[in-house]
HTML snippet that shows the backbone in 3Dmol.js (N, CA, C, O; Angstrom):
<script src="https://3Dmol.org/build/3Dmol-min.js"></script>
<div id="view" style="width:600px;height:400px;position:relative"></div>
<script>
const pdb = `
ATOM      1  N   UNK A   1      -2.258 -21.504  17.780  1.00  0.00           N
ATOM      2  CA  UNK A   1      -1.238 -21.173  16.735  1.00  0.00           C
ATOM      3  C   UNK A   1      -1.734 -21.753  15.420  1.00  0.00           C
ATOM      4  O   UNK A   1      -1.561 -21.060  14.418  1.00  0.00           O
ATOM      5  N   UNK A   2      -2.294 -22.867  15.300  1.00  0.00           N
ATOM      6  CA  UNK A   2      -2.772 -23.421  14.029  1.00  0.00           C
ATOM      7  C   UNK A   2      -3.953 -22.377  13.447  1.00  0.00           C
ATOM      8  O   UNK A   2      -4.066 -22.057  12.263  1.00  0.00           O
ATOM      9  N   UNK A   3      -4.673 -21.991  14.380  1.00  0.00           N
ATOM     10  CA  UNK A   3      -5.754 -21.015  13.813  1.00  0.00           C
ATOM     11  C   UNK A   3      -5.166 -19.773  13.285  1.00  0.00           C
ATOM     12  O   UNK A   3      -5.641 -19.225  12.291  1.00  0.00           O
ATOM     13  N   UNK A   4      -4.226 -19.349  13.871  1.00  0.00           N
ATOM     14  CA  UNK A   4      -3.462 -18.062  13.508  1.00  0.00           C
ATOM     15  C   UNK A   4      -2.743 -18.298  12.082  1.00  0.00           C
ATOM     16  O   UNK A   4      -2.765 -17.462  11.178  1.00  0.00           O
ATOM     17  N   UNK A   5      -2.199 -19.360  12.019  1.00  0.00           N
ATOM     18  CA  UNK A   5      -1.685 -19.679  10.621  1.00  0.00           C
ATOM     19  C   UNK A   5      -2.577 -19.855   9.654  1.00  0.00           C
ATOM     20  O   UNK A   5      -2.260 -19.432   8.542  1.00  0.00           O
ATOM     21  N   UNK A   6      -3.819 -20.473   9.810  1.00  0.00           N
ATOM     22  CA  UNK A   6      -4.903 -20.452   8.869  1.00  0.00           C
ATOM     23  C   UNK A   6      -5.430 -19.178   8.530  1.00  0.00           C
ATOM     24  O   UNK A   6      -5.740 -18.938   7.363  1.00  0.00           O
ATOM     25  N   UNK A   7      -5.566 -18.311   9.463  1.00  0.00           N
ATOM     26  CA  UNK A   7      -6.008 -16.943   9.229  1.00  0.00           C
ATOM     27  C   UNK A   7      -5.125 -16.198   8.369  1.00  0.00           C
ATOM     28  O   UNK A   7      -5.552 -15.528   7.429  1.00  0.00           O
ATOM     29  N   UNK A   8      -3.907 -16.297   8.663  1.00  0.00           N
ATOM     30  CA  UNK A   8      -2.763 -15.603   7.973  1.00  0.00           C
ATOM     31  C   UNK A   8      -2.732 -16.138   6.455  1.00  0.00           C
ATOM     32  O   UNK A   8      -2.608 -15.387   5.488  1.00  0.00           O
ATOM     33  N   UNK A   9      -2.852 -17.439   6.380  1.00  0.00           N
ATOM     34  CA  UNK A   9      -2.839 -18.116   5.031  1.00  0.00           C
ATOM     35  C   UNK A   9      -4.086 -17.574   4.235  1.00  0.00           C
ATOM     36  O   UNK A   9      -3.997 -17.223   3.059  1.00  0.00           O
ATOM     37  N   UNK A  10      -5.173 -17.533   4.912  1.00  0.00           N
ATOM     38  CA  UNK A  10      -6.408 -17.036   4.361  1.00  0.00           C
ATOM     39  C   UNK A  10      -6.314 -15.457   3.845  1.00  0.00           C
ATOM     40  O   UNK A  10      -6.783 -15.081   2.771  1.00  0.00           O
ATOM     41  N   UNK A  11      -5.693 -14.681   4.702  1.00  0.00           N
ATOM     42  CA  UNK A  11      -5.472 -13.216   4.274  1.00  0.00           C
ATOM     43  C   UNK A  11      -4.552 -13.155   3.262  1.00  0.00           C
ATOM     44  O   UNK A  11      -4.708 -12.289   2.401  1.00  0.00           O
ATOM     45  N   UNK A  12      -3.486 -14.017   3.190  1.00  0.00           N
ATOM     46  CA  UNK A  12      -2.508 -13.919   2.044  1.00  0.00           C
ATOM     47  C   UNK A  12      -3.178 -14.353   0.888  1.00  0.00           C
ATOM     48  O   UNK A  12      -2.900 -13.777  -0.164  1.00  0.00           O
ATOM     49  N   UNK A  13      -4.066 -15.322   0.881  1.00  0.00           N
ATOM     50  CA  UNK A  13      -4.630 -15.762  -0.461  1.00  0.00           C
ATOM     51  C   UNK A  13      -5.630 -14.642  -0.897  1.00  0.00           C
ATOM     52  O   UNK A  13      -5.833 -14.503  -2.103  1.00  0.00           O
ATOM     53  N   UNK A  14      -6.196 -13.925  -0.098  1.00  0.00           N
ATOM     54  CA  UNK A  14      -7.085 -12.745  -0.436  1.00  0.00           C
ATOM     55  C   UNK A  14      -6.267 -11.610  -1.054  1.00  0.00           C
ATOM     56  O   UNK A  14      -6.630 -11.044  -2.086  1.00  0.00           O
ATOM     57  N   UNK A  15      -5.138 -11.293  -0.381  1.00  0.00           N
ATOM     58  CA  UNK A  15      -4.289 -10.337  -0.808  1.00  0.00           C
ATOM     59  C   UNK A  15      -3.542 -10.580  -2.175  1.00  0.00           C
ATOM     60  O   UNK A  15      -3.229  -9.711  -2.989  1.00  0.00           O
ATOM     61  N   UNK A  16      -3.334 -11.847  -2.256  1.00  0.00           N
ATOM     62  CA  UNK A  16      -2.645 -12.176  -3.555  1.00  0.00           C
ATOM     63  C   UNK A  16      -3.538 -12.260  -4.672  1.00  0.00           C
ATOM     64  O   UNK A  16      -3.095 -12.308  -5.820  1.00  0.00           O
ATOM     65  N   UNK A  17      -4.707 -12.279  -4.429  1.00  0.00           N
ATOM     66  CA  UNK A  17      -5.735 -12.388  -5.546  1.00  0.00           C
ATOM     67  C   UNK A  17      -5.739 -10.906  -6.225  1.00  0.00           C
ATOM     68  O   UNK A  17      -5.370  -9.931  -5.570  1.00  0.00           O
ATOM     69  N   UNK A  18      -6.126 -10.804  -7.422  1.00  0.00           N
ATOM     70  CA  UNK A  18      -6.138  -9.450  -8.024  1.00  0.00           C
ATOM     71  C   UNK A  18      -7.130  -8.530  -7.183  1.00  0.00           C
ATOM     72  O   UNK A  18      -6.776  -7.431  -6.756  1.00  0.00           O
ATOM     73  N   UNK A  19      -8.261  -9.005  -7.003  1.00  0.00           N
ATOM     74  CA  UNK A  19      -9.241  -8.160  -6.191  1.00  0.00           C
ATOM     75  C   UNK A  19      -8.648  -7.702  -4.820  1.00  0.00           C
ATOM     76  O   UNK A  19      -8.922  -6.608  -4.329  1.00  0.00           O
ATOM     77  N   UNK A  20      -7.799  -8.635  -4.224  1.00  0.00           N
ATOM     78  CA  UNK A  20      -7.155  -8.050  -3.028  1.00  0.00           C
ATOM     79  C   UNK A  20      -6.245  -7.015  -3.268  1.00  0.00           C
ATOM     80  O   UNK A  20      -6.242  -6.003  -2.568  1.00  0.00           O
ATOM     81  N   UNK A  21      -5.441  -7.194  -4.238  1.00  0.00           N
ATOM     82  CA  UNK A  21      -4.353  -6.226  -4.703  1.00  0.00           C
ATOM     83  C   UNK A  21      -5.028  -4.777  -4.907  1.00  0.00           C
ATOM     84  O   UNK A  21      -4.631  -3.740  -4.375  1.00  0.00           O
ATOM     85  N   UNK A  22      -6.103  -4.902  -5.760  1.00  0.00           N
ATOM     86  CA  UNK A  22      -6.878  -3.799  -6.082  1.00  0.00           C
ATOM     87  C   UNK A  22      -7.478  -3.095  -4.860  1.00  0.00           C
ATOM     88  O   UNK A  22      -7.533  -1.869  -4.757  1.00  0.00           O
ATOM     89  N   UNK A  23      -7.928  -3.969  -3.936  1.00  0.00           N
ATOM     90  CA  UNK A  23      -8.486  -3.415  -2.739  1.00  0.00           C
ATOM     91  C   UNK A  23      -7.434  -2.661  -1.753  1.00  0.00           C
ATOM     92  O   UNK A  23      -7.654  -1.669  -1.058  1.00  0.00           O
ATOM     93  N   UNK A  24      -6.301  -3.363  -1.877  1.00  0.00           N
ATOM     94  CA  UNK A  24      -4.981  -2.882  -1.152  1.00  0.00           C
ATOM     95  C   UNK A  24      -4.751  -1.451  -1.595  1.00  0.00           C
ATOM     96  O   UNK A  24      -4.744  -0.518  -0.792  1.00  0.00           O
ATOM     97  N   UNK A  25      -4.541  -1.292  -3.047  1.00  0.00           N
ATOM     98  CA  UNK A  25      -4.346  -0.050  -3.543  1.00  0.00           C
ATOM     99  C   UNK A  25      -5.415   1.034  -3.206  1.00  0.00           C
ATOM    100  O   UNK A  25      -5.139   2.216  -2.999  1.00  0.00           O
ATOM    101  N   UNK A  26      -6.515   0.561  -3.180  1.00  0.00           N
ATOM    102  CA  UNK A  26      -7.598   1.512  -2.848  1.00  0.00           C
ATOM    103  C   UNK A  26      -7.559   1.883  -1.468  1.00  0.00           C
ATOM    104  O   UNK A  26      -7.873   3.024  -1.130  1.00  0.00           O
ATOM    105  N   UNK A  27      -7.206   1.026  -0.652  1.00  0.00           N
ATOM    106  CA  UNK A  27      -7.244   1.298   0.835  1.00  0.00           C
ATOM    107  C   UNK A  27      -5.950   2.280   1.033  1.00  0.00           C
ATOM    108  O   UNK A  27      -6.056   3.332   1.665  1.00  0.00           O
ATOM    109  N   UNK A  28      -4.773   1.870   0.467  1.00  0.00           N
ATOM    110  CA  UNK A  28      -3.703   2.799   0.687  1.00  0.00           C
ATOM    111  C   UNK A  28      -3.982   4.179   0.151  1.00  0.00           C
ATOM    112  O   UNK A  28      -3.719   5.142   0.871  1.00  0.00           O
ATOM    113  N   UNK A  29      -4.485   4.355  -1.032  1.00  0.00           N
ATOM    114  CA  UNK A  29      -4.724   5.567  -1.726  1.00  0.00           C
ATOM    115  C   UNK A  29      -5.737   6.307  -0.846  1.00  0.00           C
ATOM    116  O   UNK A  29      -5.516   7.498  -0.626  1.00  0.00           O
ATOM    117  N   UNK A  30      -6.789   5.748  -0.335  1.00  0.00           N
ATOM    118  CA  UNK A  30      -7.872   6.424   0.369  1.00  0.00           C
ATOM    119  C   UNK A  30      -7.403   6.974   1.655  1.00  0.00           C
ATOM    120  O   UNK A  30      -7.573   8.160   1.938  1.00  0.00           O
ATOM    121  N   UNK A  31      -6.772   6.072   2.498  1.00  0.00           N
ATOM    122  CA  UNK A  31      -6.331   6.437   3.844  1.00  0.00           C
ATOM    123  C   UNK A  31      -5.027   7.250   3.964  1.00  0.00           C
ATOM    124  O   UNK A  31      -4.956   8.292   4.615  1.00  0.00           O
ATOM    125  N   UNK A  32      -3.970   6.683   3.269  1.00  0.00           N
ATOM    126  CA  UNK A  32      -2.671   7.307   3.408  1.00  0.00           C
ATOM    127  C   UNK A  32      -2.636   8.597   2.564  1.00  0.00           C
ATOM    128  O   UNK A  32      -1.993   9.575   2.946  1.00  0.00           O
ATOM    129  N   UNK A  33      -3.315   8.588   1.442  1.00  0.00           N
ATOM    130  CA  UNK A  33      -3.214   9.812   0.580  1.00  0.00           C
ATOM    131  C   UNK A  33      -3.777  11.003   1.437  1.00  0.00           C
ATOM    132  O   UNK A  33      -3.209  12.094   1.486  1.00  0.00           O
ATOM    133  N   UNK A  34      -5.101  10.666   2.203  1.00  0.00           N
ATOM    134  CA  UNK A  34      -5.736  11.775   2.824  1.00  0.00           C
ATOM    135  C   UNK A  34      -4.952  12.165   4.043  1.00  0.00           C
ATOM    136  O   UNK A  34      -4.858  13.346   4.379  1.00  0.00           O
ATOM    137  N   UNK A  35      -4.335  11.089   4.773  1.00  0.00           N
ATOM    138  CA  UNK A  35      -3.704  11.495   6.047  1.00  0.00           C
ATOM    139  C   UNK A  35      -2.321  12.047   5.797  1.00  0.00           C
ATOM    140  O   UNK A  35      -1.975  13.046   6.428  1.00  0.00           O
ATOM    141  N   UNK A  36      -1.521  11.497   4.954  1.00  0.00           N
ATOM    142  CA  UNK A  36      -0.056  11.992   5.053  1.00  0.00           C
ATOM    143  C   UNK A  36       0.391  12.731   3.675  1.00  0.00           C
ATOM    144  O   UNK A  36       1.573  12.818   3.340  1.00  0.00           O
ATOM    145  N   UNK A  37      -0.554  13.189   3.011  1.00  0.00           N
ATOM    146  CA  UNK A  37      -0.226  13.923   1.829  1.00  0.00           C
ATOM    147  C   UNK A  37       0.289  15.268   2.232  1.00  0.00           C
ATOM    148  O   UNK A  37       1.164  15.782   1.536  1.00  0.00           O
ATOM    149  N   UNK A  38      -0.175  15.896   3.302  1.00  0.00           N
ATOM    150  CA  UNK A  38       0.331  17.153   3.828  1.00  0.00           C
ATOM    151  C   UNK A  38       1.726  17.235   4.076  1.00  0.00           C
ATOM    152  O   UNK A  38       2.305  18.283   3.790  1.00  0.00           O
ATOM    153  N   UNK A  39       2.363  16.258   4.581  1.00  0.00           N
ATOM    154  CA  UNK A  39       3.827  16.203   4.797  1.00  0.00           C
ATOM    155  C   UNK A  39       4.383  15.089   4.100  1.00  0.00           C
ATOM    156  O   UNK A  39       4.289  13.979   4.622  1.00  0.00           O
ATOM    157  N   UNK A  40       5.009  15.238   2.882  1.00  0.00           N
ATOM    158  CA  UNK A  40       5.387  14.186   1.948  1.00  0.00           C
ATOM    159  C   UNK A  40       6.486  13.233   2.600  1.00  0.00           C
ATOM    160  O   UNK A  40       6.522  12.026   2.364  1.00  0.00           O
ATOM    161  N   UNK A  41       7.310  13.841   3.378  1.00  0.00           N
ATOM    162  CA  UNK A  41       8.349  12.964   3.986  1.00  0.00           C
ATOM    163  C   UNK A  41       7.692  11.848   4.759  1.00  0.00           C
ATOM    164  O   UNK A  41       7.872  10.655   4.514  1.00  0.00           O
ATOM    165  N   UNK A  42       6.853  12.368   5.790  1.00  0.00           N
ATOM    166  CA  UNK A  42       6.159  11.397   6.553  1.00  0.00           C
ATOM    167  C   UNK A  42       5.275  10.371   5.799  1.00  0.00           C
ATOM    168  O   UNK A  42       5.173   9.203   6.173  1.00  0.00           O
ATOM    169  N   UNK A  43       4.696  10.834   4.810  1.00  0.00           N
ATOM    170  CA  UNK A  43       4.053  10.043   3.943  1.00  0.00           C
ATOM    171  C   UNK A  43       4.703   9.053   3.144  1.00  0.00           C
ATOM    172  O   UNK A  43       4.098   8.020   2.856  1.00  0.00           O
ATOM    173  N   UNK A  44       6.041   9.289   2.698  1.00  0.00           N
ATOM    174  CA  UNK A  44       6.662   8.360   1.948  1.00  0.00           C
ATOM    175  C   UNK A  44       7.283   7.206   2.835  1.00  0.00           C
ATOM    176  O   UNK A  44       7.497   6.072   2.406  1.00  0.00           O
ATOM    177  N   UNK A  45       7.559   7.657   4.201  1.00  0.00           N
ATOM    178  CA  UNK A  45       8.104   6.746   5.093  1.00  0.00           C
ATOM    179  C   UNK A  45       7.085   5.692   5.386  1.00  0.00           C
ATOM    180  O   UNK A  45       7.323   4.484   5.367  1.00  0.00           O
ATOM    181  N   UNK A  46       5.825   6.292   5.681  1.00  0.00           N
ATOM    182  CA  UNK A  46       4.819   5.401   6.005  1.00  0.00           C
ATOM    183  C   UNK A  46       4.362   4.460   4.882  1.00  0.00           C
ATOM    184  O   UNK A  46       4.029   3.305   5.147  1.00  0.00           O
ATOM    185  N   UNK A  47       4.342   4.953   3.602  1.00  0.00           N
ATOM    186  CA  UNK A  47       3.957   4.146   2.508  1.00  0.00           C
ATOM    187  C   UNK A  47       4.984   3.137   2.235  1.00  0.00           C
ATOM    188  O   UNK A  47       4.654   2.002   1.895  1.00  0.00           O
ATOM    189  N   UNK A  48       6.123   3.459   2.354  1.00  0.00           N
ATOM    190  CA  UNK A  48       7.500   2.673   2.088  1.00  0.00           C
ATOM    191  C   UNK A  48       7.376   1.360   3.084  1.00  0.00           C
ATOM    192  O   UNK A  48       7.610   0.222   2.677  1.00  0.00           O
ATOM    193  N   UNK A  49       7.014   1.635   4.323  1.00  0.00           N
ATOM    194  CA  UNK A  49       6.958   0.604   5.365  1.00  0.00           C
ATOM    195  C   UNK A  49       5.742  -0.480   4.950  1.00  0.00           C
ATOM    196  O   UNK A  49       5.858  -1.705   5.001  1.00  0.00           O
ATOM    197  N   UNK A  50       4.612   0.225   4.551  1.00  0.00           N
ATOM    198  CA  UNK A  50       3.546  -0.547   4.145  1.00  0.00           C
ATOM    199  C   UNK A  50       3.931  -1.395   2.901  1.00  0.00           C
ATOM    200  O   UNK A  50       3.665  -2.596   2.855  1.00  0.00           O
ATOM    201  N   UNK A  51       4.502  -0.804   1.991  1.00  0.00           N
ATOM    202  CA  UNK A  51       4.927  -1.396   0.777  1.00  0.00           C
ATOM    203  C   UNK A  51       5.970  -2.665   0.957  1.00  0.00           C
ATOM    204  O   UNK A  51       5.979  -3.708   0.302  1.00  0.00           O
ATOM    205  N   UNK A  52       6.876  -2.259   2.070  1.00  0.00           N
ATOM    206  CA  UNK A  52       7.854  -3.485   2.433  1.00  0.00           C
ATOM    207  C   UNK A  52       7.103  -4.538   2.921  1.00  0.00           C
ATOM    208  O   UNK A  52       7.438  -5.654   2.523  1.00  0.00           O
ATOM    209  N   UNK A  53       6.153  -4.458   3.699  1.00  0.00           N
ATOM    210  CA  UNK A  53       5.234  -5.561   4.248  1.00  0.00           C
ATOM    211  C   UNK A  53       4.525  -6.212   3.095  1.00  0.00           C
ATOM    212  O   UNK A  53       4.487  -7.437   2.982  1.00  0.00           O
ATOM    213  N   UNK A  54       3.961  -5.383   2.234  1.00  0.00           N
ATOM    214  CA  UNK A  54       3.202  -5.996   1.065  1.00  0.00           C
ATOM    215  C   UNK A  54       4.179  -6.779   0.272  1.00  0.00           C
ATOM    216  O   UNK A  54       3.793  -7.853  -0.190  1.00  0.00           O
ATOM    217  N   UNK A  55       5.384  -6.389   0.054  1.00  0.00           N
ATOM    218  CA  UNK A  55       6.385  -6.938  -0.872  1.00  0.00           C
ATOM    219  C   UNK A  55       6.792  -8.287  -0.187  1.00  0.00           C
ATOM    220  O   UNK A  55       6.934  -9.323  -0.837  1.00  0.00           O
ATOM    221  N   UNK A  56       6.962  -8.209   1.115  1.00  0.00           N
ATOM    222  CA  UNK A  56       7.380  -9.482   1.795  1.00  0.00           C
ATOM    223  C   UNK A  56       6.212 -10.600   1.758  1.00  0.00           C
ATOM    224  O   UNK A  56       6.449 -11.777   1.487  1.00  0.00           O
ATOM    225  N   UNK A  57       5.137 -10.185   2.011  1.00  0.00           N
ATOM    226  CA  UNK A  57       4.000 -11.071   2.038  1.00  0.00           C
ATOM    227  C   UNK A  57       3.318 -11.626   0.776  1.00  0.00           C
ATOM    228  O   UNK A  57       2.894 -12.778   0.679  1.00  0.00           O
ATOM    229  N   UNK A  58       3.255 -10.635  -0.228  1.00  0.00           N
ATOM    230  CA  UNK A  58       2.692 -11.029  -1.541  1.00  0.00           C
ATOM    231  C   UNK A  58       3.794 -11.068  -2.666  1.00  0.00           C
ATOM    232  O   UNK A  58       3.505 -11.502  -3.781  1.00  0.00           O
ATOM    233  N   UNK A  59       4.906 -10.667  -2.403  1.00  0.00           N
ATOM    234  CA  UNK A  59       5.999 -10.640  -3.523  1.00  0.00           C
ATOM    235  C   UNK A  59       5.476  -9.955  -4.640  1.00  0.00           C
ATOM    236  O   UNK A  59       5.596 -10.485  -5.744  1.00  0.00           O
ATOM    237  N   UNK A  60       4.863  -8.762  -4.521  1.00  0.00           N
ATOM    238  CA  UNK A  60       4.457  -7.899  -5.785  1.00  0.00           C
ATOM    239  C   UNK A  60       5.735  -7.302  -6.300  1.00  0.00           C
ATOM    240  O   UNK A  60       6.479  -6.684  -5.538  1.00  0.00           O
ATOM    241  N   UNK A  61       5.991  -7.458  -7.479  1.00  0.00           N
ATOM    242  CA  UNK A  61       7.235  -6.852  -8.106  1.00  0.00           C
ATOM    243  C   UNK A  61       6.950  -5.483  -8.441  1.00  0.00           C
ATOM    244  O   UNK A  61       7.877  -4.674  -8.414  1.00  0.00           O
ATOM    245  N   UNK A  62       5.796  -5.121  -8.752  1.00  0.00           N
ATOM    246  CA  UNK A  62       5.434  -3.697  -9.084  1.00  0.00           C
ATOM    247  C   UNK A  62       5.040  -2.918  -7.935  1.00  0.00           C
ATOM    248  O   UNK A  62       4.441  -1.855  -8.093  1.00  0.00           O
ATOM    249  N   UNK A  63       5.355  -3.401  -6.696  1.00  0.00           N
ATOM    250  CA  UNK A  63       4.852  -2.532  -5.530  1.00  0.00           C
ATOM    251  C   UNK A  63       5.619  -1.142  -5.696  1.00  0.00           C
ATOM    252  O   UNK A  63       5.074  -0.088  -5.367  1.00  0.00           O
ATOM    253  N   UNK A  64       6.819  -1.187  -6.184  1.00  0.00           N
ATOM    254  CA  UNK A  64       7.642   0.171  -6.266  1.00  0.00           C
ATOM    255  C   UNK A  64       6.959   1.199  -7.269  1.00  0.00           C
ATOM    256  O   UNK A  64       7.049   2.419  -7.130  1.00  0.00           O
ATOM    257  N   UNK A  65       6.285   0.585  -8.268  1.00  0.00           N
ATOM    258  CA  UNK A  65       5.776   1.469  -9.337  1.00  0.00           C
ATOM    259  C   UNK A  65       4.407   1.932  -8.665  1.00  0.00           C
ATOM    260  O   UNK A  65       4.023   3.073  -8.921  1.00  0.00           O
ATOM    261  N   UNK A  66       3.713   1.197  -7.899  1.00  0.00           N
ATOM    262  CA  UNK A  66       2.515   1.655  -7.077  1.00  0.00           C
ATOM    263  C   UNK A  66       3.014   2.848  -6.134  1.00  0.00           C
ATOM    264  O   UNK A  66       2.387   3.903  -6.039  1.00  0.00           O
ATOM    265  N   UNK A  67       4.186   2.584  -5.457  1.00  0.00           N
ATOM    266  CA  UNK A  67       4.617   3.701  -4.580  1.00  0.00           C
ATOM    267  C   UNK A  67       4.889   4.923  -5.408  1.00  0.00           C
ATOM    268  O   UNK A  67       4.391   5.970  -4.994  1.00  0.00           O
ATOM    269  N   UNK A  68       5.622   4.961  -6.546  1.00  0.00           N
ATOM    270  CA  UNK A  68       6.059   5.950  -7.159  1.00  0.00           C
ATOM    271  C   UNK A  68       4.755   6.613  -7.693  1.00  0.00           C
ATOM    272  O   UNK A  68       4.740   7.842  -7.760  1.00  0.00           O
ATOM    273  N   UNK A  69       3.745   5.956  -8.048  1.00  0.00           N
ATOM    274  CA  UNK A  69       2.481   6.423  -8.581  1.00  0.00           C
ATOM    275  C   UNK A  69       1.758   7.272  -7.495  1.00  0.00           C
ATOM    276  O   UNK A  69       1.272   8.377  -7.739  1.00  0.00           O
ATOM    277  N   UNK A  70       1.724   6.683  -6.302  1.00  0.00           N
ATOM    278  CA  UNK A  70       1.003   7.455  -5.175  1.00  0.00           C
ATOM    279  C   UNK A  70       1.814   8.686  -4.880  1.00  0.00           C
ATOM    280  O   UNK A  70       1.266   9.773  -4.701  1.00  0.00           O
ATOM    281  N   UNK A  71       3.208   8.511  -4.824  1.00  0.00           N
ATOM    282  CA  UNK A  71       3.854   9.824  -4.437  1.00  0.00           C
ATOM    283  C   UNK A  71       3.768  10.814  -5.548  1.00  0.00           C
ATOM    284  O   UNK A  71       3.635  11.992  -5.217  1.00  0.00           O
ATOM    285  N   UNK A  72       3.822  10.520  -6.809  1.00  0.00           N
ATOM    286  CA  UNK A  72       3.602  11.393  -7.996  1.00  0.00           C
ATOM    287  C   UNK A  72       2.054  11.996  -7.799  1.00  0.00           C
ATOM    288  O   UNK A  72       1.902  13.211  -7.926  1.00  0.00           O
ATOM    289  N   UNK A  73       1.003  11.221  -7.515  1.00  0.00           N
ATOM    290  CA  UNK A  73      -0.242  11.826  -7.307  1.00  0.00           C
ATOM    291  C   UNK A  73      -0.131  12.851  -6.243  1.00  0.00           C
ATOM    292  O   UNK A  73      -0.683  13.936  -6.425  1.00  0.00           O
ATOM    293  N   UNK A  74       0.558  12.610  -5.096  1.00  0.00           N
ATOM    294  CA  UNK A  74       0.557  13.445  -3.927  1.00  0.00           C
ATOM    295  C   UNK A  74       1.242  14.737  -4.342  1.00  0.00           C
ATOM    296  O   UNK A  74       0.792  15.805  -3.926  1.00  0.00           O
ATOM    297  N   UNK A  75       2.355  14.697  -5.176  1.00  0.00           N
ATOM    298  CA  UNK A  75       3.033  15.891  -5.618  1.00  0.00           C
ATOM    299  C   UNK A  75       2.208  16.709  -6.586  1.00  0.00           C
ATOM    300  O   UNK A  75       2.227  17.937  -6.507  1.00  0.00           O
ATOM    301  N   UNK A  76       1.516  16.108  -7.456  1.00  0.00           N
ATOM    302  CA  UNK A  76       0.691  16.778  -8.255  1.00  0.00           C
ATOM    303  C   UNK A  76      -0.518  17.488  -7.593  1.00  0.00           C
ATOM    304  O   UNK A  76      -0.920  18.582  -7.990  1.00  0.00           O
ATOM    305  N   UNK A  77      -1.042  16.849  -6.626  1.00  0.00           N
ATOM    306  CA  UNK A  77      -2.082  17.385  -5.708  1.00  0.00           C
ATOM    307  C   UNK A  77      -1.566  18.644  -4.917  1.00  0.00           C
ATOM    308  O   UNK A  77      -2.295  19.586  -4.608  1.00  0.00           O
ATOM    309  N   UNK A  78      -0.260  18.555  -4.632  1.00  0.00           N
ATOM    310  CA  UNK A  78       0.428  19.751  -4.006  1.00  0.00           C
ATOM    311  C   UNK A  78       0.483  20.964  -4.887  1.00  0.00           C
ATOM    312  O   UNK A  78       0.175  22.091  -4.499  1.00  0.00           O
ATOM    313  N   UNK A  79       0.936  20.634  -6.225  1.00  0.00           N
ATOM    314  CA  UNK A  79       1.272  21.684  -7.067  1.00  0.00           C
ATOM    315  C   UNK A  79      -0.012  22.422  -7.616  1.00  0.00           C
ATOM    316  O   UNK A  79       0.071  23.541  -8.121  1.00  0.00           O
ATOM    317  N   UNK A  80      -1.228  21.721  -7.488  1.00  0.00           N
ATOM    318  CA  UNK A  80      -2.442  22.169  -8.048  1.00  0.00           C
ATOM    319  C   UNK A  80      -3.005  23.127  -6.953  1.00  0.00           C
ATOM    320  O   UNK A  80      -3.920  23.901  -7.233  1.00  0.00           O
ATOM    321  N   UNK A  81      -2.460  23.074  -5.707  1.00  0.00           N
ATOM    322  CA  UNK A  81      -3.215  24.007  -4.702  1.00  0.00           C
ATOM    323  C   UNK A  81      -2.769  25.379  -4.860  1.00  0.00           C
ATOM    324  O   UNK A  81      -3.247  26.268  -4.156  1.00  0.00           O
TER     325      UNK A  81
END
`;
const viewer = $3Dmol.createViewer("view");
viewer.addModel(pdb, "pdb");
viewer.setStyle({}, {cartoon: {color: "spectrum"}});
viewer.zoomTo();
viewer.render();
</script>
């Protein structure tokens, strides 16, 4: 149990650092954008679940703006096709 807590704390520290946040944004964009952009509904549900988890663990205030940005990107990509 103690090891688990240490691992979680370590992960949180990484995520809370700016590099961690940038990596997280990159990860979300790379994987979720490619996988779920085809069906926006499914995409938005998945991304909002992820953002909710991110918000709880890191308390990022602007996670909503990141969400809107990704959805916006998805819509733009759809329109260009």
